[in-house]
Structure formats: C-alpha cells, structure tokens
N, C-alpha and C positions, 0 to 999 in steps of 0.2 A: 413544462415545468417540471419539476423533480417530482415523482407521486410521493415524495416523503414531506414535499414542503419546505419551505425556508428555514433557516435556524432560528429557535426562540429568541425572541430580545433579551430576555434577561441572560442568557448563554452567551449574545454577542458580547453584552455589557462584561461580562464577568473574564471574559476573555481578554478585552481591552484591557482588563483591570492587571490581570495576570501579565499581559505583555509592557504593563507599566509601572509595574512596582517598583523599579529603580528609581523612577523619576517620583511617584508617590509616597517613599519612605525614605526616613533617616536612620543614621547607624547608630545602635548602642556600643559601650565600649567593648562588649565581648564579640562585636560583629553581627550580631542578628540585626533583622530590619525593623522599625514602628514605623507605621501609619504616619506622615508629617501633621495628619488633619485628619480627624474622622468622627464624623457624629454618628449617634445609634442608629447602629445598620438594624433592618429589621433580620430576626433571629433566623428566619429558611434561608435569606440570602448569604447569610455566614457560613451555615453549613454546606451551602453551595459552592461558595468560593473556596473552603478547605478543599472538597471535595474534586473542583476544578483544578487548582493549582497539583493536585496530586495527580490527575489525569494528563494535563500538559509538562508533567515530568519538572517540574520546578521547585516541588514541595521539599524543604530540607530543612535541617539546624538553621540555618540564617534565614530562610523564609517564613518559616513556622513562627519565628519571635513576633509576627504580626500579631498573633492570638493569645499573646501575654497580656494583651490590653482586655480584659475580660468584661470589662463595663461598657464597652461600646461595641466590641465583637463578642456576642453571648453564643457560645457553642453546644448544642444539644445533641444532635445526630452526627458524630465526627468520623473521618474516615481517613486514615494513612497509609491505606493496602500499597505494599511494593514501594513505598517512600523510604529514601536513607534518613532516618531520624534517629537520634541518639539518646540513650537515657536523661542526659541533662536537658536537652531539648524538650523532651515529651514531659517532664516535671514541672519546667518552667513555663509552656506554652497550653499545655491542654487540662494537666490536672486540677488548675484552680478553677474550671468552669464545672457547671452542675450537668454533666453529663447525661443523659438517657441512652445512647448507643456510641458502642466503638469498636471500629472494624481497624485492629492491626494487624491485620495476616499479612504475612510474609516480608515483614519489614525489615529493610537491612540498618546497619549504622550499629549494629551491638547491641539493640534493644531488645531483651528478654521478657518472657512473660512473667518472673518474678518483679522485674524492674515497672513492668506494668500496674501489677495487680499493688503492689506496694504504694506505687505513686497513686493510683487512686483512691486506696485505703487512706492514706493521708489525709484526704479532702472528708469530712465528716457528712456532707452532702451528697458525694458521689456514694457513700457506700448503701446510702438508701434510695438514691436517684437513678442509678447504673440499672437497667432493665436488659439489655444486649449486649455481648461480648463476645469478639472474634479475633482468636490469635492463632488461627491455621498456619502452621509452617515457622513457627516460633521455636527456640529454644527456651524451654521452661525454666530451666536452673533453678529448680526448686528449692536446693539445696541452700541456696543462697540467701534466703528468706528467713530474717530473724526476727526475735520477740522486739513487738515495738510497745516499750511503756508497759511490760508486763501483758501486753494484750495480744494474741497469736493472729498474725497477718497471714492470712490466705484468700484463696476463692469464698471461704466461708466470712469473712469480714465484709465482703458485697453482699448485703444479706436481700438487696433490691432484684438481683440477678434473676432471670426468667429463662434468657436463650444465652447460650455458650456454647462455643463452636472451638472447639482444640484438636480437630484432624490435623495430621500430618505433623505432632508435636512429640515430646519425650514423657507425655504423660505416662506417669506409673500408678500402679493400684493404691499407693498411700493416698496420692494426690485424686483420685480418682473418688475415694474415701471422703476426702474431705469438698470435693464437689459436689458431691451427693446429699450431704449436711443441708446445702442452701433451702432455706423453707419455701421457696416460691419457684422451683426451677421447674419449667415446662418442656423446654427444648434443649436437647444435649447432642454435638456430634463429636465422636471421638474417634472417627475413621483413620485408619493408617498409623495408630499409636502400638506400645509394645504391652500395653494390658494386658493382664494374664487373667483376670478373674472379672465376674459381672454382679456377683454378691452384692456391691456396695449401690446397686440400683436399687437394692430394696428398700433401702433408706428413703427414698422419694419416689415409692411407688403410687404414691396416692396423686402427685402434682405432677408427673413426667408425661407429657401428652405427645412427645417425639424423639425417636431416639435415632441416631445416625450411626450404624456400627459397620461401616465398609470395611472390609480388607483388614480383618483383625488376626494377624500372621501368628501372634504369639499366645492365642486366646489356649489356655488349658483348662479347659472345664470339660465333663463328659455330657452326652448329648440331654442324657437325665436331668442334669444341674442346669443346664442352660434351659432348658425349656422350662424346669420350674422356675427358674428368674421371671423369663418372658412372661410365662402365664400370671404372675403376679401384679405385672405392672396393668391394673386395672384400668387406669385414667389414658394408657396407650391408645393415639389414634393413627401413629405414623411411625412405622418401624422399618426401617432401611438395614437388612443384615446381607448386602449383596458382598461379592468377591472379586478379586482380579483373576478371571477365567486365564489370562496369556499367559502370566509369569507362574502359575501355579500348577503343580504336577497332580497324577490323580491322588495321591496319597494327602495331599496338603486338605485342610478346610474339611476332611471326612467328617468330623464331629459336627462340624458347623451343618453340612449338607441333610445328615440324619436328625438335626435339630428342625432343620426347615422343613423337613418331609414329616416329621410329626405334628410340627405348626399346622399343615396343609391338610392333614388328614385328621386333625384333632377335632374336639366339638367347638362349636359357634361360642360355647359359654369360656372357652381359654380367649382371652383379649376380646372381652365383648365390644369395646367400642372402637376396635380396629377398622377404620375405613382405607388404608393405604397402606401396601405392604411390597417392599423392593429386594427380592431375591435374585437380581439378576447375576450372571456369572458363576451360580451355583449349580452344581454337577446332581445327576441323578433324580432330576425333577420330572415328574410323568406328566403329560396330559390330563391325565383321568385323575390325580390329585390334584389340577390346579381347578380342573372342571368343579369338583368336589368343592373345594375352598370357596370358587365366586358364588355357586349356587346357593352357599351356605349363608351367604353374609352379602344382603341384600342392598345394603348400604356403602358398599365399595367404590372408589371413586377411582383409585389408583392402583396397578399391579406394577412391576418392574419383571420383566420377563428376560429381555435382551442377554443372547449366548447361554439360555438354557435348553434350547431346543424344545419349549413347550409355549411356544407362544402363537401355534396355529388352531387352537382350540375354537371352534364356534361362538363358544359362550362368550369368548371376551369380544366379539362384536355383535353379539346379541343384547349386551348392554349398553344404555343409551349414552349413559353418565361415566363410563369406567374409560379411562387413559389409560394404554397399554406402553409399554418399551418392550419391543422385541423386534424380530425381524422378517415377520409373517406378510406384512405390508407397506404401505408410503406412510401411513398415518404412526406405526409403531416407530418405524425407522427414524422419521421425523422428530416424533415425542424425543425416542432416545438422545437424537443431538442436543435437542433443546433442556433435557434434563440433566446428562451427563456432561455439560460443556468441561467442566473442570476433572475428569477423570479420563485420562488419557486412553486408557485400555477399553472403554465402552465408546469413547468417540471415535478410535480407529475403528471400532468392529463395527459401528453403525455407519460411517462413512463407505465402508466396503460395501456394505449392504444398499446404500443409497446408491454408488456407482453403477452398481448392476439394475438399479430401477431406471437410471436418466441413460441408459447408452443410446437410446433412439429416441431421447425427450426431443419434442416438436412444439411447445408451448411454453413461454416464459415462466420462470418459476424464482422470482425476487425472494421469495420466503424460503427456497430452499437453499439460494445462493448466501442469504445471511445465517442460516445456520452455519453453512460449509466455513464461511468467515470466521464466525465464534470460535469453531474448534480449531483453527489456525492460530487465531490471536490468542486462544487459552494455553496451548501446547507450543510455543514458537519454535523451541529447540528440538521437538520430534518428529524425526525423518518419518517415520512410519505414518503419522497423522497427515505431513505433508505431502508424502508420496502419493497417497490415496486424494486427498483433499485438492489437489494442484488438477488431478485428472477430472476431480467432479467440475473444478471451475472451468474447465475446458468444455465440458459436455453442457453445462448450463450458459455457456456465454456464447456458444459457436453459431455459426451460421448468422442471420441477423436477430437471434435470441438477445445478445446484449443491448440492443436499444430498447428493446423495452422494460428494462432495467433502471431504477434510480440512479441517476448518475452521480450522487453522493454512495452508494453502495458499491456501484464499480469501480469509483476511485480508492475505497478503501481496498477494495479485493484487488486490485492492480497494484496497489502499494505492498500489500501484503505476498504478493507472488513476487516482488521484486525483493522483499524480506528473504524468502523460501530462497530466491537464486542465490543472493547474498549467503546465506548461514548454510546451503550444501553446493560449494561450487564446484564440487567434484562427482556428484550424482548425475548421472546423464539422465536419467528419468526423469528426475526433479525439474532439470531445466529443460527437457523437451517438453513436459509437461506446461510448464511456463510459457514458454517462448510459443507452445501452439495456441495456448489461450491470449499472448499478447499480438498474437499475429494476427491482427483484425482492426480493417481501416477505421470503423468507427472508434474502436478502444484508443488506437492512436492518434485518430484525428480531432476526436471529441470528449474524450474523457479527460479530467485533470488529476496528474499525477508528477512523480519528479521525474522527467523525461531525460534530464542528466544522467540520473542514478541508472536509468534503464539503459540507456545507451553504454554508459561505462560497462554494465554487467554485460550486457550481450557484446561487446568488443572483445573484453576480458575472456569470457566462454569462447569466442570465434578463434582467439589466437591460441587455445589448448585442443581445438578438436577438428576433426575432419570430415565428420560424416555429411555425406553431401544434401540429404533431405534436411537435417539441423541447419546445415551452413546457408543453403537457400532462406529458411525462415528468417535467420539471424540477419542476414545480411537485408532481407526486405525492411526487417525492422528497424534498423540502422539508419537504412536509406532515409525512412519516413521520421524516423526520431530528431537526427541531424537535421531536418529543416525547421524544427519547430524549437530549436533552441536559440538562446539568446548569444548574443556576440562572444559575452565573458565567457560561457558555458561552451560555446564552439571552440572557442582558445584553448580551453582547458583539455576539450578531447581528443584536439588535432596533434597528438605528439605521432612519436614516430612509430611506435608500436601499431596505432589504430590504420595509419596510412598504409605501412607495411605489409600489412596481414590482407587490407582490401588490395593494394596492388598485386600480392600473390595470390588471390581470387581471379585476377582478371589475367594476369599471366597464365593461371592454369586453363582457365576457359579459353585464351586466343590461342594456345599451343595446338588445342585441338580443333579450333574455327569454330567453337560451338555459340549459338546464339539464342541464351537462355534467360529465366527470370532471374538467376543469380548472378550473371553477368552485368545485365542492366541495371541491377540492385546496387551490386559491388559499385559502377560507375556512377549512378547516381549520387551513394554516399559520397563518394570522394569529391565530385562537384559540389556539394551541399557544405562539406567541410572545408573548401577552399575558398568560399565564397568570403569576401572581404576579409580574408584571413592570409596577410602575407606569411607568417611564421610556419603557417600550414604548409601555403604553395612552395615555402622553401624547403618544407619537408619533404614535399612529393617529388621534388627536384634532387635534392640529397636521396632519397631512395632510387633513384634512377627513372622516376616516372617517366621522365619526358621522351625517352629512347622508347619504354614500351608504349606510350600513347604514338609515337610516330610509327610504329610497327602495327599499332593495330589500327590506325587510319587507313593503313594502306591495306592491310588484309581484309577489312572490314567495309573495303570500298560497296556503295551501293546499299548498307543497311544504314537506314537513316535513323533506327532508334538507339544504334552504337554511337553513329557519327556525331549527333547532335548531343551527347551526353562528353565525350571525348572532346568535342569542340568547348563546350559550355564551360568544363573545365581551365583549358587553354585559353579564353577567354577571362577566368580569373586572374590566371598568373599575368596576361597582358594588361591587367587593368594596374599591376604593380611596377611602376617604374624600374627599380631597383632588379628587378626578375626580367626585365623584357629583355636582356641581351640572352638569355638562354633558347630564346623564341627567333632569334637573326639566324635561321640556318636555312639555306635555300631552297632546297629541296623541301623542306616541310611548308614555306610559303608558297611556293610554286604549286603545291600539293593543294594546300589551301584555296588558293588563289582559283584554282582548277574548279573547285567547288562553287566558288561566288559565282564562277562564269557560269555553269551550267544548268541551264534553263531545263537541264529533266531532274536537277535534282531537288528535293523539297524544300519549300520557302526556308522551316525551321533547320535546315542544315544551313543552308546558304547566311542567313540571319547572322549564325553565332560565328559563320566564318568570316563575315563581314565585321563582327564586332572585333576581331582579332585585328584583322588587318586595319582597321579605323583607330583603334589604340595605338599600334605601331606606326602608322603614317601620321599620326599627330604630332610625333616630335622626329621631324625630318635632323635636327642638329644630333641626335643618337642614331641615327640610322647606317649600319655597317655594312648593307649589302649593295649591290649595284643601283646606280640612279636609274637606270631601265625598269627594273623591278619596282622600284616605288613609283616610277611615274603610271605603271603599268596598272598597279593597285588604285590610285588614286583615279584614276581614269574609268576602271571597273569597278569601282565602289559605287559611284553615281549611277553609271547607267544600269547597271544590275539591280540597284533597289528600285528604281523605277518600273521595274519590269514586277515586281513582288505582291503578290494578290493579299490583300488584308485576311488574316488568319481568325478564324470564330475561336477555336478554343484557346484555352489558356496556356501560352509555351512556356513562361517565364516570369517570375516573381522577383521585385529587387527589395531589399532591407533598405537602400538607400539608393539617391542618384549622384552621390559624390564621384565616384569614376566617370561621370559624365562631364563633370568641368571643364576638361581640357578641352574636350570634343565641341563643344556650344559656344567655343569664343568665336569673335566676329573674325578673326584673322586666319581660321584654318581653313582648308581646303573644301571643296563644298560637299567631295563625298564623305569626308571625315565627320561634316556637320550634318549631314543627310541621314548616315548612318542615326547617330544619338538621336536627332528629333523622329526619325520614323520608330525608333526603338521607345519611344516616349509617348508615341501618338498610339501603338500596340497595347501596352499597356492599360492606357488612359481609356481606352475603347472599350476595353472589356472590364475596366474596374475603377470609374474614375470618381466614384466616390470615396474609396481608400488611397489613392494614390496624388489626389489633389491638395490632400492638407499636406502631404511629404514633399510635393514640388513647392508650396508655398514656403513651406517651413524651411528647406535646405536652399531657398534662394534660386530654384533652376528657373520659375516663373520670370523673374528679371531677365534672367541669360536670355529666355523665348521672347520674351518683349525685345529686348535689344537686338536680336537678331532678325525679329519681323520689321524693325526700323531700320536698320542699317541700308544702305543705298548699294552696298557693293554685295549684299546676301543673295543667292541665286532663288528664282522664282519658287520653285521646286519648295526650298525650304521655308521662304515664307509661308507658303501656302500650309504646308503641315504646320508650322509654328501659331499660325492663326487660328487651325481649326482646334490645337491642344488648349488654346487661351480660351476658346470660346466653350470648351467642354469643362475647363475648369471654372469658369463663370456660372456656368448653368449648375454646375456643382457646390458652388462656394457657400451658401448656406447650410451643407448638409455633410459636411467633413470635420470629424473628430478625429483624435490622433487614434492610430490603429497598429497594431503590430502585423507584417506580415506572416 
C-alpha cells in the first residue's frame, strides 16, 4: 500500500468531471463552454474544480466559460495560475464573482495586471471582498488604466486587499505608491521588480506585517535611508531582504548588504515585532552579528541564511523553535528546499549541499526525494537545477532505497526524469544521471510511468552516443521497457533506427567475441521488439539482421544465454508466414536442427530451436529445401521433445497464442503438434492463473480438446493436452484478464 494512501474521493470525482467536460457541456455562440445542467455546487467544490482544471492543463478561454454561471458555480478562492486565459474570458467568467482570493500568477494569453485590476474593480462587491491577490510574473501595463467614470482605477480601488504579490512584474515606484495607500495591506511581495525607492512603504507602516523584497537590483537608496524605512515599519513581523548570490558580483547590492548589517547589529527596539528575517544570499554577514541578533530576539521563529556563510553558529541550533535555511546541516538544507522552491538560485544552492549530504545515504528518505522533485518541477527549464537534482534522485533511489518510497512519489519522479531527458538531450551528465536512476529493476518493473516515452528517449540517446558504460545502461533499460509496452506502442517503437542501433551494438560485440550484459540486453531488446510485430521483423531482415544472427549463432556456439535470445527472435520471424522464406537457408536450418538434437545443449536453447523448425515444418506446401531435411526435422522434433525435462524457472512469456493455431490443427505432423502442446504446458505449469483466461478467450482450449479427442492424435500429445486441460479446470474460477 502506498504510504501516501489512496487519492481523495473528491479529487477522483473532480478529475472525472475534468475528463468529461465535453460530454457535460454545451457551447455558447462564442465557443465557450456552459454546463448543460448544473445544481447549486458546494462553494468549496467550485474553487477545487477551477484549480483542478488548471493543474490538469485544460483551463483556457473555452473551458473557463463554465464559471460564467455564478449562481450555481460560486467562486471565492480562484486560481488560474499558469493558464492561457485572455482578458475578455477573465472579465466574463471570473469578475462577476464575489472573490476573496485570486491567484493569476504567470497567466499567459495576453492578460495583464491592468486588465485584472480594472476587471475586479468593475464589480463593486469585489472591491471590498477581495483580500488576497497574486499577479506574479505578469506584465502590469499600468499606463493602460484609464479613469473610470471619474474614479481612479488602481490597486487602491480594491480597498479590502490585505495580501498582494507582485514579484517578477514591471512594478514601478509610482505603482508602489498606489499599492501602499491600501488601508488594510498586511503582506506585500515586490521581489525581482524594478522599484528604486521604498519610501512609499511608510504609508502602510502601521498595517504591514510581511514584506518580501528579494533581489531588488534597481534599488537606489543609501544604507541609512533603507535602514530608516525598515525601522519605521513597526508592525512588521516578517522581512525578506535576500539576494541572488549567483548572478551578482561583489559591487552589486553593497548598500543592501550594509543595511542588513545595520539591522543585525541594531538594538532590539528596531523592528520590535519581527519574528522572521530572511537575508539569504547577502554578502559580508558575520556569525557574530547573527549571534547577537538571535540572542536579542527571544521570539524569533525563522532565519534565512543560505549562501551567507553564517549558518554554522551554535546559537542557531540551541533555539528550539527557530527554523533556519543554510548549509550547516541537513535540517537547514531541507528547510531551504522547502521555502525556496520558486527561487532558482537558492534551489540550486540547496541541491548542491543536499547532494554532498546524501552521497553515501543508506536509509530511505522520501521527504528528501519530495523536496528534490519539487525543485525540478518548479524550474523545468533550468539546466543547473536538473544537473544536481537528477544526481540527487539517483542517490536517493539507488540499491533498495526505491522500494521504501511511496509509489506515487516514484512515479512523479521518474516522469520528471523523462522530462529532463527530453529537455536536455545533449547534456551528457544529465542523461547519465537519468539513466543511472532508471536502471533499477524495481522502478522499471513496478513503478507506473510513461514507458513508451522512456523507451523512445533512451533509444534516441543511444543513437547519438557511444559511451560504453552509458550504452550498457541504456540497452538494459530498453530491453526491460520493450517487454512492458503494448502491441501498438511496440509497433511505433520498432522503426529502422531502433533496430539498426541495436544491431550495431550486437555486431560491435560479436566482432570481438565478447559475452557481456550489453550484448545480452541488446539481443533481448531485439527479441521483444519483434514479438508478434511483422513490421519490426521485416525491418530486422532489411537491416541485414539475418546475416548477422547466422554469424552470431555459429560464433557463440555453446553460449546458451546468447543462443536462446538469437533463436527467440528467429522464432518471431518464423511465426510470420510471409517472412518464412528468409529462414529457408540450408546451413542455418541444419545448424538449428543440430542444436535441437544435441542432448548436451540446454533445454531452453533446444526449445526455441524446436519452435523455429515446428513453424517452418507446419507448412509443407511452402517448403523450398530438400524433402530429406524436412523428414529429419519432423522425426527429430518428436524424439527430442520427449527427452526434455520440465523447467522450473520462467523462460518465456507470450502476449497471445495466435501463432500456435496452425500448429495445433489435427492434421499436423506429431512433432509440430508436440512442440506447441509442450510449450503451452510449460507456461501453464509455471503461471496457470495468468494463461488460463488467455487460452479460453483465444479459443486454444477448444483446439486442445479437439486434439485430445481425435483418434489419430499421438498418445504423447493426448497426455500433455489432457494435463493442460486439467490445469485450466483447476484455475477456471480464478482467471481474470491480465496483461503479460
């Protein structure tokens, strides 16, 4: 059971609604959606539905139309974060609601901050009801705001606002003055903006409790002026005056650094209510100043000190209720990843320190993996973040650590690794990290993720790189993934490029006669790619695979691990009638017959040799070689099979038994019938519960009954057929449809 538990029923229901919107909605004249039939929804559910549509990536001008019905669908806490919504769609769908909160951060579709503020201000109820507004990452386009009926429209029109986030916007000093005139403003985020003066903050000094002012590169105030403004914010409880330490040089932010020094060394009467101070990334911070500040403020609950070099002081660990971001220990690093998820510079810094901490980790840490995943998801295009994060993922999931992780967490992590491979195709270290993490039996076998995408990405990588260590891992991953794909997915994957690259690896290894895992995995992948895939089998032949495999069979005589995989693929070709002509080569068939007859050869090798010969001998009308060879094959098939011992380990699995149909006909020679019946008996004895339903569904059970009842059927075949039917009868009540 996943440690995180099953998904909440409400989430499942909302997901189903999202998947069924087309069926549930009609269309207005402008193309927007409208629920065909709607009761009065519980208010919280409406907020959740909007958020779910956003996270599923289906919220846009068309689908947001369902929220125009503000009688039955009443929004209060709306989020359209990262969604493509235009100004017109926003005005029609969201502005009529009596909103309390709105997150429109990073919205695409041309929606500006001015559009949002003017739209909200047009609803008189919203002017007083809206308490929280996030416009991070938007173009404010403030110049476009016009006088509305003689009343100035701006942030000050939204008199109920208590929390406002304008990070990464084109916020100017003039707009900041408008913002600071809000009578109830308690929390303000102006990070990464172009404001040059903070004196406007004095207008809200009696209400402002939280100020986030990270990376203000255009700030043009003296340390004395800055210190004066901060010292007047008497209600302030949280101050974030951190800086991006990576992109700044020593001269950047010098005035800010001096202001921070003055704050740390100032008397406790400055900012008397402060309980949280973030100065991460600031330079010239001393441990002595940090110690003095912490000791003077008993109520301090948070201190941000990442990338300051001042997080090692023992006073930071002695305060029981104090949380710290820094690099001195695991707690500080994890706190940094938790708090700075949206800041690339700090995420990157914290990941580097985390990597150093977990190099030799031997206990499962799903909490750490979740933090690493969060950093990757927040910065999907950052090479620096993914370079370190993918290495962290490998360290956190290597050996048996992955098995102790929640499945859903592993699934999300693997999908993020695939995204990294797709986003950074030419960065060898990122690709290597991802391959290392993927190269886990547990992950490949038991964790749900897009296995087709994974196989495609790994094959594409393989076609461009020659590194032998990575090549071995890539081929290993492909060989396992291919066996997990559906028939349709395998068909898409089985193009010339995949087969040609794998054949090139086989040829490379065969030329020096090496027997290693890379060769074995490449042979397994080719075997699986051609399984019930006539197009792939034809591609294999056209890529000169037959000639290469004949050479491999001869040069690797006595190597069962190689012979079995080679013969397995030739079996796949033999099952396709139109391709059988390519197998009618006398030396090849005599070699295969020799393997069938040789009692010193492993049963696994003889089994696949027999399969090829049985398929070819089942169509005497198409036989093009000597009659003597056909007679010898039919004779040796029966005689050899009767000497085989039952195998305990699983040697082969079948997607279906369709290729067995012609072999099980009552008119076939006994050797042909015997091989097919022995094969079915083998897999059923190892996994009857799986194969019994397949045999019944595909009509093979009836063929076995006909064989057992026919007077001319050989006794050996009747005996095996009866044994199979008894096994099927025993498992008849326990067989549901399953995929191989």
